[in-house]
GUSELUM-200700 format. One record per residue (C-alpha): residue number from 1; x, y, z. Coordinates in steps of 0.5 Angstrom, whole numbers, plus 500, padded with zeros to 3 digits. Example, Ala and Ser with C-alpha at 12.3 -4.5 7.8 and 13.67 -1.06 7.14 Angstrom:
<pts>
{1; {525; 491; 516}}
{2; {527; 498; 514}}
</pts>
This chain:
<pts>
{1; {449; 599; 475}}
{2; {454; 596; 471}}
{3; {454; 588; 470}}
{4; {460; 584; 471}}
{5; {464; 582; 465}}
{6; {463; 575; 463}}
{7; {468; 570; 463}}
{8; {471; 570; 456}}
{9; {470; 563; 452}}
{10; {478; 563; 450}}
{11; {480; 563; 457}}
{12; {474; 558; 459}}
{13; {477; 553; 453}}
{14; {484; 554; 456}}
{15; {483; 553; 463}}
{16; {479; 546; 461}}
{17; {485; 544; 456}}
{18; {490; 545; 462}}
{19; {485; 541; 467}}
{20; {485; 536; 461}}
{21; {492; 536; 460}}
{22; {493; 535; 467}}
{23; {488; 529; 467}}
{24; {492; 526; 462}}
{25; {499; 527; 466}}
{26; {495; 523; 472}}
{27; {494; 517; 467}}
{28; {501; 517; 465}}
{29; {504; 517; 472}}
{30; {499; 512; 475}}
{31; {503; 506; 477}}
{32; {502; 499; 473}}
{33; {497; 495; 477}}
{34; {500; 488; 476}}
{35; {506; 484; 476}}
{36; {509; 479; 471}}
{37; {507; 471; 472}}
{38; {502; 472; 478}}
{39; {497; 468; 480}}
{40; {491; 469; 476}}
{41; {485; 464; 479}}
{42; {485; 458; 483}}
{43; {481; 452; 484}}
{44; {478; 452; 489}}
{45; {477; 460; 488}}
{46; {481; 464; 493}}
{47; {477; 464; 500}}
{48; {472; 459; 497}}
{49; {468; 454; 502}}
{50; {469; 447; 500}}
{51; {464; 442; 503}}
{52; {467; 435; 499}}
{53; {474; 432; 500}}
{54; {479; 435; 495}}
{55; {485; 431; 492}}
{56; {488; 437; 489}}
{57; {489; 445; 489}}
{58; {490; 448; 482}}
{59; {493; 455; 481}}
{60; {493; 458; 475}}
{61; {499; 463; 473}}
{62; {500; 468; 467}}
{63; {506; 464; 465}}
{64; {509; 457; 466}}
{65; {512; 457; 473}}
{66; {519; 454; 474}}
{67; {520; 447; 474}}
{68; {523; 448; 481}}
{69; {518; 452; 484}}
{70; {516; 451; 491}}
{71; {508; 449; 494}}
{72; {506; 447; 501}}
{73; {499; 446; 503}}
{74; {498; 448; 511}}
{75; {492; 445; 515}}
{76; {489; 448; 520}}
{77; {493; 444; 525}}
{78; {499; 447; 522}}
{79; {502; 441; 519}}
{80; {503; 440; 512}}
{81; {499; 436; 507}}
{82; {502; 437; 500}}
{83; {504; 431; 497}}
{84; {508; 434; 491}}
{85; {506; 438; 485}}
{86; {506; 437; 477}}
{87; {505; 442; 471}}
{88; {498; 442; 468}}
{89; {495; 443; 461}}
{90; {494; 451; 460}}
{91; {486; 453; 460}}
{92; {482; 459; 459}}
{93; {482; 464; 465}}
{94; {475; 466; 468}}
{95; {477; 473; 466}}
{96; {482; 476; 462}}
{97; {488; 479; 466}}
{98; {492; 485; 464}}
{99; {500; 485; 466}}
{100; {505; 491; 464}}
{101; {511; 490; 461}}
{102; {517; 495; 460}}
{103; {518; 495; 453}}
{104; {523; 500; 450}}
{105; {523; 504; 456}}
{106; {515; 505; 456}}
{107; {510; 501; 460}}
{108; {506; 497; 455}}
{109; {499; 493; 457}}
{110; {498; 486; 455}}
{111; {492; 482; 456}}
{112; {492; 474; 458}}
{113; {487; 470; 457}}
{114; {490; 463; 458}}
{115; {492; 460; 465}}
{116; {498; 455; 466}}
{117; {496; 451; 472}}
{118; {501; 448; 478}}
{119; {497; 442; 480}}
{120; {498; 441; 488}}
{121; {496; 434; 490}}
{122; {493; 433; 497}}
{123; {495; 427; 501}}
{124; {489; 428; 506}}
{125; {485; 433; 510}}
{126; {486; 432; 517}}
{127; {481; 437; 520}}
{128; {476; 442; 518}}
{129; {478; 450; 518}}
{130; {482; 454; 513}}
{131; {488; 451; 509}}
{132; {493; 455; 506}}
{133; {497; 454; 499}}
{134; {504; 458; 499}}
{135; {508; 458; 493}}
{136; {515; 461; 491}}
{137; {517; 461; 483}}
{138; {521; 466; 479}}
{139; {518; 469; 473}}
{140; {521; 468; 466}}
{141; {524; 475; 467}}
{142; {527; 474; 474}}
{143; {521; 477; 478}}
{144; {520; 473; 484}}
{145; {513; 470; 484}}
{146; {511; 469; 492}}
{147; {505; 469; 496}}
{148; {499; 464; 498}}
{149; {492; 463; 497}}
{150; {487; 460; 502}}
{151; {480; 456; 502}}
{152; {476; 454; 508}}
{153; {474; 446; 508}}
{154; {468; 444; 512}}
{155; {467; 437; 510}}
{156; {469; 430; 513}}
{157; {476; 428; 515}}
{158; {480; 424; 511}}
{159; {486; 419; 513}}
{160; {493; 420; 510}}
{161; {496; 414; 505}}
{162; {499; 409; 509}}
{163; {506; 410; 510}}
{164; {506; 418; 508}}
{165; {510; 423; 512}}
{166; {509; 430; 512}}
{167; {514; 434; 508}}
{168; {519; 438; 511}}
{169; {523; 440; 505}}
{170; {523; 448; 504}}
{171; {524; 451; 497}}
{172; {530; 450; 493}}
{173; {536; 455; 495}}
{174; {538; 457; 488}}
{175; {530; 459; 487}}
{176; {530; 463; 494}}
{177; {537; 466; 492}}
{178; {534; 468; 485}}
{179; {528; 471; 488}}
{180; {531; 475; 493}}
{181; {537; 477; 488}}
{182; {532; 480; 483}}
{183; {527; 483; 489}}
{184; {533; 487; 491}}
{185; {536; 489; 485}}
{186; {531; 495; 484}}
{187; {526; 491; 480}}
{188; {521; 491; 485}}
{189; {519; 488; 492}}
{190; {517; 481; 493}}
{191; {510; 480; 492}}
{192; {505; 476; 494}}
{193; {497; 474; 492}}
{194; {492; 471; 496}}
{195; {488; 471; 490}}
{196; {488; 472; 482}}
{197; {491; 478; 480}}
{198; {492; 478; 473}}
{199; {492; 473; 468}}
{200; {494; 469; 463}}
{201; {499; 467; 459}}
{202; {504; 467; 454}}
{203; {512; 468; 456}}
{204; {514; 476; 456}}
{205; {516; 478; 449}}
{206; {524; 477; 448}}
{207; {527; 483; 450}}
{208; {522; 485; 455}}
{209; {522; 486; 462}}
{210; {516; 486; 467}}
{211; {515; 491; 473}}
{212; {513; 488; 479}}
{213; {506; 491; 482}}
{214; {506; 498; 485}}
{215; {503; 497; 492}}
{216; {497; 502; 494}}
{217; {499; 504; 500}}
{218; {502; 511; 500}}
{219; {508; 509; 503}}
{220; {510; 505; 497}}
{221; {507; 509; 492}}
{222; {515; 509; 489}}
{223; {514; 515; 485}}
{224; {507; 514; 482}}
{225; {506; 521; 483}}
{226; {499; 522; 481}}
{227; {497; 526; 488}}
{228; {502; 531; 486}}
{229; {499; 532; 479}}
{230; {492; 533; 482}}
{231; {495; 538; 487}}
{232; {498; 542; 481}}
{233; {491; 542; 478}}
{234; {488; 544; 484}}
{235; {492; 550; 485}}
{236; {492; 552; 477}}
{237; {484; 552; 477}}
{238; {484; 555; 484}}
{239; {489; 561; 482}}
{240; {485; 562; 475}}
{241; {478; 562; 479}}
{242; {481; 567; 483}}
{243; {483; 571; 477}}
{244; {476; 571; 474}}
{245; {473; 573; 481}}
{246; {478; 579; 482}}
{247; {476; 581; 475}}
{248; {469; 580; 476}}
{249; {469; 584; 483}}
{250; {473; 590; 480}}
{251; {468; 590; 475}}
{252; {462; 590; 480}}
{253; {466; 596; 484}}
{254; {468; 600; 478}}
{255; {461; 603; 477}}
{256; {459; 608; 471}}
{257; {465; 608; 466}}
{258; {468; 605; 461}}
{259; {467; 597; 461}}
{260; {474; 594; 464}}
{261; {477; 589; 459}}
{262; {481; 583; 460}}
{263; {488; 583; 459}}
{264; {488; 578; 454}}
{265; {483; 581; 450}}
{266; {485; 583; 443}}
{267; {485; 591; 443}}
{268; {479; 594; 438}}
{269; {481; 600; 434}}
{270; {479; 607; 436}}
{271; {472; 608; 433}}
{272; {471; 601; 431}}
{273; {464; 599; 433}}
{274; {464; 592; 436}}
{275; {462; 587; 430}}
{276; {455; 583; 431}}
{277; {451; 579; 426}}
{278; {448; 583; 421}}
{279; {441; 580; 423}}
{280; {442; 582; 430}}
{281; {444; 589; 428}}
{282; {439; 590; 423}}
{283; {434; 588; 429}}
{284; {437; 593; 433}}
{285; {436; 599; 429}}
{286; {432; 605; 432}}
{287; {429; 611; 430}}
{288; {434; 617; 432}}
{289; {433; 620; 438}}
{290; {431; 618; 445}}
{291; {426; 613; 446}}
{292; {422; 611; 452}}
{293; {423; 604; 454}}
{294; {418; 599; 458}}
{295; {420; 596; 464}}
{296; {423; 589; 463}}
{297; {419; 584; 465}}
{298; {421; 581; 472}}
{299; {426; 586; 473}}
{300; {430; 583; 468}}
{301; {436; 587; 464}}
{302; {433; 592; 459}}
{303; {435; 592; 452}}
{304; {435; 598; 447}}
{305; {438; 605; 447}}
{306; {441; 608; 453}}
{307; {438; 615; 455}}
{308; {444; 620; 456}}
{309; {447; 620; 463}}
{310; {444; 613; 464}}
{311; {449; 607; 465}}
{312; {449; 601; 460}}
{313; {446; 594; 462}}
{314; {448; 591; 456}}
{315; {453; 586; 457}}
{316; {460; 588; 454}}
{317; {462; 585; 447}}
{318; {469; 582; 449}}
{319; {467; 575; 448}}
{320; {461; 570; 449}}
{321; {457; 570; 456}}
{322; {458; 564; 460}}
{323; {451; 563; 463}}
{324; {448; 558; 469}}
{325; {448; 552; 464}}
{326; {455; 553; 461}}
{327; {458; 554; 468}}
{328; {455; 548; 471}}
{329; {457; 544; 464}}
{330; {464; 547; 465}}
{331; {465; 545; 473}}
{332; {462; 538; 471}}
{333; {467; 538; 466}}
{334; {473; 539; 470}}
{335; {471; 534; 475}}
{336; {470; 529; 470}}
{337; {477; 530; 467}}
{338; {480; 530; 474}}
{339; {476; 524; 476}}
{340; {477; 520; 469}}
{341; {485; 522; 470}}
{342; {485; 519; 477}}
{343; {481; 513; 476}}
{344; {483; 511; 469}}
{345; {490; 511; 471}}
{346; {489; 506; 477}}
{347; {485; 501; 473}}
{348; {491; 499; 470}}
{349; {489; 491; 471}}
{350; {483; 491; 467}}
{351; {479; 489; 473}}
{352; {479; 489; 480}}
{353; {482; 482; 481}}
{354; {488; 484; 479}}
{355; {490; 490; 483}}
{356; {487; 486; 489}}
{357; {491; 480; 488}}
{358; {498; 484; 487}}
{359; {497; 489; 493}}
{360; {492; 487; 498}}
{361; {486; 483; 500}}
{362; {481; 483; 505}}
{363; {481; 480; 512}}
{364; {476; 475; 510}}
{365; {481; 472; 504}}
{366; {486; 472; 509}}
{367; {491; 474; 504}}
{368; {499; 475; 506}}
{369; {504; 479; 504}}
{370; {511; 478; 503}}
{371; {516; 482; 508}}
{372; {520; 488; 507}}
{373; {524; 493; 510}}
{374; {523; 490; 517}}
{375; {515; 490; 516}}
{376; {510; 484; 514}}
{377; {503; 486; 515}}
{378; {497; 482; 514}}
{379; {491; 484; 509}}
{380; {487; 487; 514}}
{381; {492; 491; 517}}
{382; {493; 494; 510}}
{383; {497; 489; 506}}
{384; {503; 491; 503}}
{385; {511; 490; 502}}
{386; {517; 495; 503}}
{387; {523; 494; 499}}
{388; {529; 492; 503}}
{389; {535; 496; 505}}
{390; {541; 491; 503}}
{391; {544; 485; 500}}
{392; {539; 479; 498}}
{393; {541; 476; 505}}
{394; {538; 483; 508}}
{395; {532; 483; 503}}
{396; {527; 481; 509}}
{397; {530; 485; 515}}
{398; {532; 491; 517}}
{399; {534; 495; 523}}
{400; {542; 493; 522}}
{401; {544; 500; 520}}
{402; {543; 506; 524}}
{403; {541; 510; 518}}
{404; {536; 509; 512}}
{405; {532; 513; 508}}
{406; {535; 519; 509}}
{407; {534; 519; 517}}
{408; {539; 517; 522}}
{409; {537; 515; 529}}
{410; {541; 519; 534}}
{411; {541; 517; 542}}
{412; {543; 522; 547}}
{413; {547; 517; 551}}
{414; {550; 510; 548}}
{415; {550; 506; 555}}
{416; {547; 506; 562}}
{417; {548; 502; 569}}
{418; {545; 495; 570}}
{419; {539; 495; 574}}
{420; {538; 503; 573}}
{421; {531; 506; 571}}
{422; {534; 511; 566}}
{423; {531; 515; 561}}
{424; {533; 513; 554}}
{425; {533; 519; 550}}
{426; {534; 520; 542}}
{427; {532; 524; 536}}
{428; {530; 522; 529}}
{429; {535; 526; 524}}
{430; {534; 528; 517}}
{431; {539; 529; 512}}
{432; {539; 537; 514}}
{433; {541; 535; 521}}
{434; {534; 537; 524}}
{435; {530; 533; 528}}
{436; {524; 530; 525}}
{437; {517; 531; 528}}
{438; {512; 529; 523}}
{439; {510; 522; 525}}
{440; {504; 517; 522}}
{441; {501; 514; 528}}
{442; {501; 506; 526}}
{443; {498; 501; 531}}
{444; {496; 506; 535}}
{445; {503; 509; 536}}
{446; {507; 514; 533}}
{447; {514; 510; 534}}
{448; {515; 503; 537}}
{449; {522; 502; 541}}
{450; {524; 495; 541}}
{451; {530; 493; 545}}
{452; {533; 486; 545}}
{453; {540; 483; 548}}
{454; {545; 481; 543}}
{455; {544; 474; 546}}
{456; {537; 475; 544}}
{457; {534; 476; 551}}
{458; {532; 482; 555}}
{459; {526; 483; 550}}
{460; {522; 490; 551}}
{461; {517; 493; 547}}
{462; {516; 500; 549}}
{463; {513; 507; 547}}
{464; {516; 513; 548}}
{465; {514; 520; 548}}
{466; {516; 526; 543}}
{467; {518; 533; 546}}
{468; {516; 539; 541}}
{469; {524; 539; 539}}
{470; {523; 532; 537}}
{471; {527; 529; 542}}
{472; {524; 522; 544}}
{473; {524; 519; 551}}
{474; {522; 513; 555}}
{475; {524; 510; 562}}
{476; {529; 504; 560}}
{477; {531; 499; 565}}
{478; {536; 493; 563}}
{479; {538; 488; 569}}
{480; {544; 485; 565}}
{481; {550; 487; 563}}
{482; {552; 486; 556}}
{483; {550; 489; 549}}
{484; {543; 491; 546}}
{485; {540; 493; 540}}
{486; {535; 499; 540}}
{487; {530; 499; 534}}
{488; {526; 505; 533}}
{489; {520; 503; 528}}
{490; {516; 508; 526}}
{491; {513; 512; 519}}
{492; {515; 519; 517}}
{493; {509; 523; 514}}
{494; {511; 527; 508}}
{495; {508; 534; 506}}
{496; {503; 531; 502}}
{497; {501; 526; 508}}
{498; {504; 520; 505}}
{499; {507; 515; 510}}
{500; {514; 512; 509}}
{501; {515; 506; 515}}
{502; {523; 505; 517}}
{503; {526; 501; 522}}
{504; {533; 504; 525}}
{505; {537; 500; 530}}
{506; {543; 503; 534}}
{507; {547; 499; 539}}
{508; {547; 500; 547}}
{509; {551; 498; 552}}
{510; {551; 496; 560}}
{511; {558; 496; 563}}
{512; {560; 490; 567}}
{513; {561; 482; 566}}
{514; {557; 479; 561}}
{515; {556; 472; 560}}
{516; {551; 471; 554}}
{517; {545; 466; 555}}
{518; {545; 460; 550}}
{519; {539; 461; 546}}
{520; {534; 456; 548}}
{521; {532; 450; 543}}
{522; {527; 450; 538}}
{523; {520; 448; 541}}
{524; {513; 449; 539}}
{525; {510; 451; 546}}
{526; {512; 457; 551}}
{527; {510; 459; 557}}
{528; {509; 466; 560}}
{529; {506; 467; 566}}
{530; {500; 463; 567}}
{531; {499; 462; 560}}
{532; {501; 457; 555}}
{533; {502; 459; 548}}
{534; {503; 454; 542}}
{535; {506; 456; 535}}
{536; {502; 453; 530}}
{537; {506; 453; 523}}
{538; {512; 451; 520}}
{539; {517; 458; 518}}
{540; {520; 457; 512}}
{541; {526; 460; 508}}
{542; {524; 464; 502}}
{543; {516; 462; 503}}
{544; {510; 466; 506}}
{545; {507; 461; 511}}
{546; {502; 462; 516}}
{547; {503; 462; 523}}
{548; {498; 462; 529}}
{549; {499; 462; 536}}
{550; {494; 459; 541}}
{551; {494; 461; 548}}
{552; {491; 457; 553}}
{553; {491; 457; 561}}
{554; {494; 451; 565}}
{555; {489; 448; 569}}
{556; {483; 453; 566}}
{557; {479; 455; 561}}
{558; {482; 459; 555}}
{559; {483; 466; 556}}
{560; {480; 471; 552}}
{561; {485; 475; 548}}
{562; {484; 483; 547}}
{563; {486; 488; 542}}
{564; {493; 490; 543}}
{565; {495; 496; 539}}
{566; {490; 495; 534}}
{567; {491; 488; 533}}
{568; {490; 481; 537}}
{569; {497; 480; 537}}
{570; {504; 483; 535}}
{571; {510; 479; 533}}
{572; {517; 481; 532}}
{573; {523; 476; 530}}
{574; {530; 478; 531}}
{575; {536; 474; 527}}
{576; {542; 471; 531}}
{577; {548; 474; 529}}
{578; {547; 481; 525}}
{579; {540; 482; 529}}
{580; {536; 483; 523}}
{581; {529; 485; 525}}
{582; {522; 483; 522}}
{583; {516; 486; 525}}
{584; {510; 482; 523}}
{585; {502; 484; 524}}
{586; {497; 479; 524}}
{587; {490; 478; 521}}
{588; {485; 483; 523}}
{589; {480; 478; 526}}
{590; {482; 471; 529}}
{591; {482; 465; 525}}
{592; {480; 459; 528}}
{593; {480; 462; 534}}
{594; {487; 464; 534}}
{595; {492; 470; 532}}
{596; {495; 469; 525}}
{597; {501; 472; 522}}
{598; {504; 471; 515}}
{599; {512; 470; 516}}
{600; {517; 470; 510}}
{601; {523; 468; 514}}
{602; {529; 472; 511}}
{603; {534; 466; 510}}
{604; {538; 460; 513}}
{605; {539; 462; 521}}
{606; {537; 462; 528}}
{607; {531; 467; 530}}
{608; {528; 469; 536}}
{609; {520; 470; 535}}
{610; {517; 475; 541}}
{611; {509; 474; 541}}
{612; {506; 480; 544}}
{613; {498; 479; 547}}
{614; {494; 482; 552}}
{615; {489; 479; 557}}
{616; {485; 482; 562}}
{617; {489; 489; 560}}
{618; {496; 486; 561}}
{619; {501; 485; 556}}
{620; {504; 478; 556}}
{621; {510; 476; 551}}
{622; {511; 469; 549}}
{623; {518; 467; 546}}
{624; {520; 462; 541}}
{625; {526; 460; 538}}
{626; {526; 458; 530}}
{627; {532; 454; 528}}
{628; {532; 455; 520}}
{629; {539; 454; 519}}
</pts>
């Protein structure tokens, strides 16, 4: 039987070169892992437990924060305990941090080893529990520097200074405008960090612009492109392996006859014997005539002259043989090349802290995330930001347009009678005019439908079902006449499996006489059914702050909250007037016994906040007015 031809060394080298080149492409396509001017370290450290009273909290950034930067410290009871801040003296960082700057059209890494501290003074520590420091600044190149850090205090309660009052001021409006303007100008989404991100410090070189951190989540890769490159590499490798396997099988099935030649092999002149090293050729010379051959040991291939009519078992001389060891080395090399290309490309920040601080964190650290395209997620829910879809005033909201991101919300009908349980039907249509049918499951559902009246009443959170043709439907009853806004909150799934979240909004009418209900006054408490809910925290325009909701029962013990749609609560915030929409998700676990959210108020206005929670299998909604005008 004829032995199958070996894999030519030239082909193997070429294949390995292709894979290595693709790995380099993956490295080059990887997104930067840290933005400019970010929080590098803090004292106390992010997530640390402190047992002794503190007088200050020091936040070390990779450059000096703006003179009008904003800092606020929130105590476990929701009140502010900060007492002003000052610039501190630069100091070495615990670990150097790498940031990426855009210079002459290329991303260049720069490492910083010095931190520039902002020293935030604490007036007192009124309770044990988790304290959160919120900050907002603008880097030297205009990038917004926004986020929080948290630590847990277990020491004794300390008293406030005589005559001291908790501050109520928010960030400088000019600072907020500058941060939002740059965040929506195509340079990057607002960032936040609940921990060190990268580090240290000198201002960017003249003429250099920085790039904001690219979120890890798939929907915000923003063009990193490495999954596509890896896919191409896999296709190339599989195709090449298929060619090799096909030639191999063809050789095995061919039987006696001339040895098949590889198509890329250089033809040998007629009558010319294959070249061999002289020593090897001399060792193979045998007397003329047939010579009996002993059987090979172990049944292995025989060497020497071939008897007339006997098929040769010698390997062809077209190229070097690829044995088991060589094949193992080849496969290992391919795997290492791919993993190295992917892994090194993701390293970007020089250490794990940089990537974590820029794009996410663990539930334990309570890391918040700024708003974007209507979504604000807690760290445990997959911390990330989404780019806004409008002008600076719209930077943190969405749902104000019927089309966005190449998709359009198309309802079958735009009105219905009052008090009738109608079947609301709609489609999500792509740029090709065809209904989209590929949706990612987010918080246990592929699509969330939220309905709110134009006077911010009549809130409903529904979950429609989709037919095979892409038509969604859900029973909808609207008791009052008037105008409503219907929001479709969903994430589409691309061909490569990545998801992109979107919120589309469309008007809906209920004919009849309508008298808008006045918006209730702002208050920290609300009642829903048998429950009393207290909102703990102070929403602040432009800054990311924690909001906790404590649920109690009138005249009875506090209820046990159950997970609803994968979390202990959901928060939808709608702005008065344009009905801008923000959907906020909490930390995965309760914090000091309550669901905690991280809200970045989009701008000065009045808002209505709808907090959904579940007890004994039933969902309840507590409503709050936020007056940030």
